[in-house]
N, C-alpha and C positions, 0 to 999 in steps of 0.2 A: 191466394197469393199468385201473382204472375209467375209462370214457370221459370223464365230466365232470372227474375229477381230471387225466387226461391233457390235456385242454384248458387247465386252469388251469396246468399245468406249462409249457405253451407261453406262456401269458400272463406268467408269472413269468421263466422261463428264456430265452425267445427274444425276448420283447417288452419287458418292463419293465426288467430288469436291463441288457441291452445298448442300450436306448433305441432299438430298431429298430421304428419306427412303420410300416414297410412290412409287418409281420406282421399289423397290425390288421385289414385286410380279410379275412384267412383265419380269424380267431378272433372277430370281432365283426360283427353284422348292420349294415347301413347305418343303421337307425333305432335303433341302440344308445342307451340312456339311462343317465346317471349322476346319482344324487341325493345331494347332500352338503349337510347343514344345510338352509337354505331354498332352495338352488340346484338347478335342473333343467337339466342339460346334455344336450340332446336333438339327436341326429344325429352319427354317427361322424365323418364327414369334415369337416362345416362347423362343429362345435362341439367334440366331445370331443378330436379330434386336436390342434387348436390350443392347447387347455388343457394337454394332456399335454406337447406340445413346449415350452410356456412353462416348465413345471415342470422339464424336462430342461435347459433353458437356464440356469435359476437354479442348479440343482444338477447340474453336468456329470458328477459321479461318483456320482449318486444310485444307491442300492442298495436292494433290498427282501429282507428275511429273513422266511421263513415260520415261525410258531410253532404254528399249529393249523389244521387243515382238518376240517370235518364235511360230509357230504352224504347226502341221501336218494336221490340219483340224479337228481332234477329241480331241486333247489335245492342251494346250496353256500355255506357260511360260511368266510371265510378271515381269520384273525388274524395280523397281521404288524406288523413295524417297517419304517419307511423311514429312511434315514440318508444324510448327504452334507454337503458343504461348499457354502455359498451365495455366489455371486458378488456378491450385493446386500449381503453383510455382511462384505466384506473377507476372504472365505475362511473365516470361522467355520463350524465344523462342529456338527451336532446329529443326534440320533436322536430319533424319536417314533413313537408307536404308532398303529395303525389297525385297522379291522374292516370287512369288506365282505360283503354278502349278495348273491349272484349268481343270475340266472336264465339258462337256455340253452334252446334249441329242439331239442336233440339233435345239433346240428352246430356252432353258434356262440353267443356270448354275446348276450343280448338287453338285460339291464340289470343295474345294480348300485347298491345303496343302501350308502353307505359313510361313515364318519366317521373323521377323522384328528385326532390331538391337536395341532392347530395352536397352541394356546395354550402348551403345553410347548415346541413348536419355536420360537416367538416368544421365550419367556423364555431358552432355552438359547442362541439365537443372540445375543441382546443381552448375556448375561452371559459368553459365551465358555466355557460349561459344556456339554460335548458329551453327557453322559448315557452310559449303557451300553446296548448292544444285548443284550436277553435271549437265552438260549440258543435256538437254532433247533430246530424239530422234527426228530426223529431221522430219520423216514422219511415226510415228508408225502405223497409221491407213491405210497406204498403204502396210503393210506387207501381203505377199501372203503365202498361205500354201505350204509347202514343204514336200514331202513324207518322211517317216521314213527311216532311214539308219541303218540296223542291224550292219554293220561293225563299224560305229561310236559308236554305243551303246557297242560293245564289247571292243573297245578301252577305253571307260570310265569306264566300269566294271573292267577291268584290272588295270586302274589307281587307282580306288577307292580301290581295293584289295591290291594294293601296298603302300597304305597309303597316297594317294593324293600327290605324290612327285613333286618337282620343284617349281618355283616361277612364273609361267605364270598366275596364277589365284589369284585374289584379294579376300580378306575376310572382311566381315563386313563393317566397315566404310573406310577401306583401308588405314587408317592413322596409326601413331605409337601406338595408343591405341587399335589396332585391334588384338593384340595378344590374343589367346584364352586359355581355360583351356587345360592342359596337362593330357591326360587319359592314364595311363600305362596299357599295356596289353589290349588295346581296341579291343572289338568285334564290327564290323561294319556291320549292316543290311541295305540293300538296300530296303526301303519301297516302292519306286516308282521310274521308270526310263523310259523315252521316248525320242525320237529324232525327229527332223525336219531337214532333210539333215544332215550336219556335226554338227549341234547344238544339244546338249544332256542336258536334265534337269533331276534332280533326288532329291530324299529326302532320308536322312540317319538318322539312330538311332545308336549312338555309346555309348557303355557301357564299363566301365573299372574302374581303380582305380585312384582317384584324385592325381595328382602330382604337383599341383600348377598352377599358371596363373591367379588367380582371388582374389589376395590378398586384393584389395580395396573394395571387395564386400562380402568376406566370409573369415571366420578364420578356415575353415575346415582342419582337420588333414590330412596329406598325407596318402594315403592308403584308404580313405574313398570311398565307392562305389559312382559312378557318372554316369549320363546319359546326353548326349548332342545330340540334334536334329540339323539337318542342311538341307538346301535347296540350290541347286546349278544349275547354267546354264553355261555350258562351251562350247567351240568350239574346233573341232578336225581338224587336217590336217594329212592325211596319218595315221600312227600309233601313233600319239602324241596328247595330249591336249595342245593347243597353247595359249588359252586365256580363260577368264571366270570370274565368280563371285560366291562366296559361302557366305551365310548368316547363322550364327550359333545362336542358343538360349543360348548365354553365360549367360544371366541374369536368365533364367529358370534353367540352370545347377547350378548356384550359390544358388538359392533359395532351390533347392533340397538338395544340400549339407548342407545348413543351417538347414533344417528340420531334416536331419540325425544326425547332431550334437546335436539337442535339444533332440532327442530320445536316444542318447548314454548314457549308464549308468555312473553315477558320479564315 
């Protein structure tokens, strides 16, 4: 088994799914950092573990299903679903998608940039509609490392610069509710990008003026400053992006807009 993939197997099978945080010192460095939306959770014991334990407390049966892994041996992208019943919502259950970009030092994880589709989770818990867990990867732990491909990276950088055109890539939960916030005049910063053969993973920060799309979670005025973070994993062929998935922090964007509205002078 590829060493990085073997570490992620421990992460999923021995830590996340059994909620056994005693495994974390064996698989994460003390200064482990998690980035999600605008948040930076720095420090394994003092910051990350309390956040993970709070999640496990809210979802006592929380599970993680792996849909895809790619790695070049030094970086790894994991596309997954989480699912469970929430104690804060009278036992209502939901599934939601996520995508994480991991680094390690050859022994333990050092950081993770991740997005989870918390807007879909919020909507499903409120409506009592669980959604469906997509099919798991058939053999995720047999994934082998593939060398980085600078040509594939250039294709994806150009695609991002062009505004992520086309319909080959799915977003968030992939259903009719996956429409996201529209940011006019958006500036897109590529925070992170790496490849494993023709597969390319990335993290983006988009800033612009809010032009709608989140009406059920915010009443922000059009033109309000907005920020949207996203993590993606796409596949290239030749000079095109032919498939993939992007998970956006739509709920974080909505909350940022709501805070802006609260600060707006009356």
